[in-house]
C-alpha positions in Angstrom: 153.1 176.7 119.7 155.6 178.6 117.7 158.5 177.4 119.8 160.6 174.3 120.1 160.1 171.4 122.6 158.7 172.4 126.0 158.4 170.5 129.2 154.6 170.4 129.7 154.6 168.3 132.9 153.2 169.8 136.0 155.0 170.1 139.3 154.8 171.4 142.8 158.1 173.3 142.8 159.7 170.7 145.0 163.3 169.7 144.7 165.0 166.5 145.8 166.2 167.0 149.3 168.9 165.2 151.1 167.5 165.5 154.6 166.9 162.5 156.8 163.6 160.8 156.3 161.0 160.5 159.0 160.1 157.2 160.6 157.7 155.1 158.5 154.0 155.7 158.9 150.9 155.5 156.9 148.5 158.2 155.9 145.3 158.6 153.9 145.9 160.5 150.7 143.7 163.6 150.6 142.7 163.2 146.9 141.9 159.5 147.2 138.2 158.9 147.9 138.8 155.1 148.2 140.8 155.7 151.4 143.8 153.8 150.1 147.0 154.0 152.0 150.5 155.1 151.0 153.7 155.3 153.0 155.0 158.7 154.1 158.6 157.7 153.1 157.7 156.4 149.6 161.0 156.3 147.6 161.1 158.8 144.8 162.6 158.8 141.3 165.4 161.4 140.9 165.6 164.8 139.3 168.1 167.6 139.7 169.1 171.1 138.8 172.8 171.2 137.6 174.2 172.4 140.9 172.3 169.6 142.7 173.6 167.0 140.4 177.2 168.0 141.2 176.5 167.3 144.8 174.8 163.9 144.2 176.7 161.0 145.6 175.4 157.4 145.2 176.6 156.4 148.7 174.4 159.2 150.2 171.3 158.6 148.1 168.7 157.0 150.3 166.6 155.9 147.4 169.4 154.5 145.3 168.5 150.9 145.5 165.0 151.6 144.3 166.1 153.7 141.3 168.5 151.1 139.7 167.4 149.1 136.7 168.9 145.6 136.9 167.5 144.4 133.5 170.1 144.4 130.8 169.3 145.7 127.3 168.0 142.7 125.3 169.1 142.0 121.8 166.4 142.5 119.2 165.8 140.2 116.2 167.9 141.5 113.3 165.7 143.5 110.9 167.1 141.6 108.0 165.4 138.4 109.0 162.1 140.0 110.0 159.1 139.8 107.7 158.0 143.3 106.6 154.5 144.2 107.4 154.0 145.3 103.8 156.1 145.5 100.6 156.8 149.3 101.1 158.4 149.0 104.5 161.9 150.5 104.8 164.0 148.6 107.3 166.5 151.5 107.7 164.0 154.0 109.0 164.0 154.1 112.8 161.4 155.4 115.3 162.2 157.5 118.4 159.4 158.1 121.0 159.8 161.1 123.2 157.2 160.3 125.7 156.0 161.6 129.1 155.7 158.4 131.1 154.8 159.8 134.6 152.4 162.7 135.4 155.2 165.1 136.6 158.9 165.5 136.9 158.9 165.1 140.7 157.0 162.9 143.1 157.3 159.7 141.0 157.6 156.3 142.6 160.3 154.2 141.1 158.1 151.1 140.9 154.5 152.4 140.9 151.9 153.5 143.4 148.4 152.3 144.3 146.8 154.3 141.5 147.0 154.1 137.7 148.5 157.6 137.1 151.1 156.9 134.4 151.4 156.2 130.7 151.6 152.5 130.2 153.7 152.3 127.0 152.5 149.2 125.1 154.2 149.3 121.7 157.8 148.8 122.4 158.0 146.5 119.4 157.5 149.5 117.1 160.2 151.9 118.5 163.9 151.8 118.4 164.6 154.3 121.2 162.6 155.9 124.0 163.3 159.3 125.5 161.9 159.6 129.0 160.6 163.2 128.8 160.6 165.5 131.8 162.1 168.5 133.4 160.8 171.9 134.4 162.1 175.2 135.9 160.2 174.5 139.1 161.3 171.0 139.8 164.5 170.1 138.0 166.2 170.0 134.6 168.0 166.7 134.6 165.7 163.7 134.7 166.8 160.1 134.5 164.1 157.5 133.6 162.4 155.8 136.4 163.7 152.2 136.7 160.3 150.6 135.9 160.4 152.3 132.4 164.1 151.3 131.9 163.2 147.7 132.9 160.4 147.5 130.4 162.4 149.1 127.6 165.3 146.8 128.1 163.1 143.7 128.2 162.0 144.7 124.8 165.4 145.6 123.5 164.7 149.3 123.4 167.4 151.8 124.8 165.9 154.3 127.3 167.3 157.8 127.4 167.1 160.5 130.1 166.4 164.2 129.5 168.5 167.3 130.0 166.1 170.2 129.6 167.0 173.9 129.6 163.6 175.8 129.3 163.0 179.0 127.3 163.0 182.2 129.3 159.2 182.4 129.2 159.2 179.0 131.0 161.6 180.1 133.7 164.9 179.4 131.9 168.1 180.8 133.5 171.5 181.1 131.9 173.2 180.3 135.2 171.9 176.7 134.8 173.6 176.5 131.4 176.7 178.0 132.8 176.9 175.5 135.6 176.2 172.7 133.1 179.0 173.7 130.8 181.6 174.6 133.3 185.0 173.1 132.5 188.1 172.5 134.6 191.6 173.4 133.6 192.3 169.7 132.8 189.6 169.8 130.1 187.0 167.8 132.0 183.4 168.7 132.4 182.1 167.9 135.9 178.5 167.7 134.9 179.3 165.4 132.1 181.1 163.1 134.5 178.0 163.1 136.7 175.7 162.4 133.8 177.8 159.4 133.0 177.8 158.3 136.7 174.1 158.6 136.9 173.4 156.6 133.8 175.9 153.9 134.6 174.7 153.6 138.2 171.0 153.6 137.4 171.4 151.4 134.4 169.9 153.4 131.4 171.4 154.2 128.1 172.1 157.9 127.6 170.8 161.5 127.4 168.7 163.7 125.2 170.0 167.3 125.4 167.4 170.0 124.9 169.0 173.4 125.2 166.4 176.2 124.6 167.4 178.9 127.1 167.9 182.1 125.0 169.6 184.2 127.6 168.9 187.9 128.5 170.4 191.3 127.9 172.8 191.0 130.8 173.9 187.5 129.8 172.9 186.7 126.2 173.4 183.2 124.7 176.4 183.4 122.4 178.7 181.5 120.0 181.0 180.4 122.9 178.0 178.6 124.5 177.7 176.5 121.3 181.4 175.8 121.2 181.3 174.6 124.9 178.3 172.4 124.2 180.1 170.7 121.3 183.1 170.2 123.6 180.9 168.9 126.4 179.3 166.3 124.2 182.6 165.2 122.7 184.1 164.9 126.2 181.1 162.8 127.4 181.3 160.5 124.4 185.1 160.1 124.9 184.6 159.1 128.5 181.6 156.8 127.8 181.6 155.8 124.1 178.6 153.4 124.5 176.4 156.1 126.0 173.9 157.6 123.6 173.6 161.3 123.2 170.8 162.9 121.2 170.9 166.6 120.4 167.8 168.6 119.7 167.8 171.1 116.8 167.5 174.3 118.9 170.7 176.2 119.7 172.8 176.9 116.6 176.5 177.3 116.0 176.0 181.1 116.3 174.7 180.7 119.8 171.1 181.5 119.0 167.7 179.8 119.4 167.0 179.2 115.8 165.2 175.9 115.1 166.4 174.7 111.6 163.8 171.9 111.2 166.6 170.3 109.2 170.3 169.5 109.2 172.0 172.7 108.1 175.4 174.4 108.3 174.1 176.0 111.5 173.7 172.8 113.5 176.0 170.2 111.9 178.6 171.0 114.6 176.6 169.1 117.1 176.9 165.9 115.0 180.3 166.4 113.5 183.2 168.9 114.1 185.2 170.7 111.4 187.8 167.8 111.3 185.0 165.3 110.7 185.0 163.8 114.2 181.7 162.7 115.6 179.9 164.7 118.3 176.4 163.5 119.3 175.0 160.2 118.0 171.7 161.5 116.7 169.7 164.7 116.2 166.0 165.3 116.7 164.8 167.8 114.0 162.2 170.4 115.0 158.6 170.0 113.9 158.1 172.7 111.3 159.3 170.8 108.3 155.7 169.5 107.9 154.1 173.0 108.1 152.7 174.4 104.8 154.8 177.6 105.1 158.0 175.5 105.0 156.8 172.7 102.7 158.3 174.2 99.6 161.8 174.0 101.0 161.6 170.2 101.2 163.7 170.3 104.4 164.0 166.5 105.0 165.3 165.9 101.5 167.8 168.7 102.1 168.7 167.1 105.4 169.4 163.7 103.8 171.5 165.4 101.1 173.5 167.3 103.7 174.0 164.2 105.8 175.3 162.1 102.9 177.7 164.9 101.9 179.2 164.8 105.4 179.2 161.0 105.7 176.5 161.1 108.4 173.9 158.4 108.3 170.6 160.2 107.4 168.7 157.7 109.6 170.5 159.2 112.6 168.3 162.2 112.0 164.8 162.1 113.4 162.1 164.2 111.7 160.1 165.5 114.6 156.3 165.2 114.7 154.4 166.9 117.5 151.3 165.0 118.4 150.9 166.3 121.9 147.7 168.3 121.1 145.9 166.4 118.4 147.3 162.8 118.5 146.5 160.7 115.5 144.5 163.6 113.9 147.7 165.7 113.6 148.2 166.8 110.0 151.5 165.5 108.7 153.0 165.9 105.2 154.1 162.3 104.8 155.0 163.0 101.1 157.8 165.2 102.5 159.0 162.4 104.8 159.0 159.8 102.0 161.9 159.9 99.5 160.6 157.6 96.8 159.7 154.0 96.5 160.0 152.1 99.8 162.2 154.7 101.4 162.3 157.8 103.6 164.7 160.7 103.9 165.3 160.3 107.6 164.1 158.4 110.6 160.9 159.5 112.6 160.8 161.2 116.0 157.4 161.2 117.7 157.0 163.8 120.4 154.5 163.0 123.1 152.9 159.7 122.0 151.6 159.8 125.6 148.7 161.8 124.0 146.9 158.4 124.0 146.9 158.5 127.8 146.7 162.2 128.7 143.7 162.8 126.4 141.7 159.9 127.7 139.1 160.0 130.4 139.7 156.4 131.5 141.7 153.3 130.7 139.2 152.0 128.1 139.6 155.2 126.1 143.4 155.1 126.6 143.6 151.7 125.1 141.3 152.8 122.2 143.5 155.8 121.5 
């Protein structure tokens, strides 16, 4: 599609309630012909709209104990002592997987159900970071990773990142959600940022991917002040929790417009570095169109590397996005634009929806083959 990232997970429009749960009982699931049993009060992984997150209190969360990952992030073997798989391998290039792991934003069991309805991610050794992709206008915008995913990532030394998703207007986006998210107190604090930190530290995962694609409407258009607030929001979050990773998606620009750059440019550098040279987000995911023929002549990744080095930013903190949601391993990609010469690349690589291997399969055998 001619748009940026979109949340393509289904949902039933439910939101996380805080009401008292009914007494435990068993029921037969209507869709299950094998007559397997599940519990009525099955714990659920969390998801929130911004105003719901502000009301979230760990002490009142009935499912809290089930949503905490207790596995610490393991240390990986240093790349300098690993044997390259071939003589052209560049050890500086990183790989980020932005993957749908469960079938929807809502209704996910923290530690699995009695059916295989999830993406069993099996190549942790090849990725440096995993973004747990989710969020929709009908379910919730702020989605921490379910603890089973965090557990697996941490066992393999891979940081796992939650998603903050502001959908485009055509997908139900509302500026009121962004306004709530970016509200700031007189003391300079951002209440939602404090809650994002609290959630990540309580649940035991490693940070947030911020995907702001809500364009606004005539009565409340997106504007430059929204970009300024987003920069301040990220810097505040990083000041309060320096070890927490923040990834910014190449979407909203410094002008307060939805204008995907597909590169690091003057219009989006403010989300990695402010005018005084201070850091903002840790990393940036670049939109997918750098590999399209109509933009190929601009050599956008080479330009991104040049821009990053001019600013003192590590070009490998930029992730060239590749959208494989529709066509998987048959997706046409201009790898010559990604490469920067012998044994090197201009940036790191960001793979959007490697869960294609699962969602395109008719069964587990085909999933493993894909």
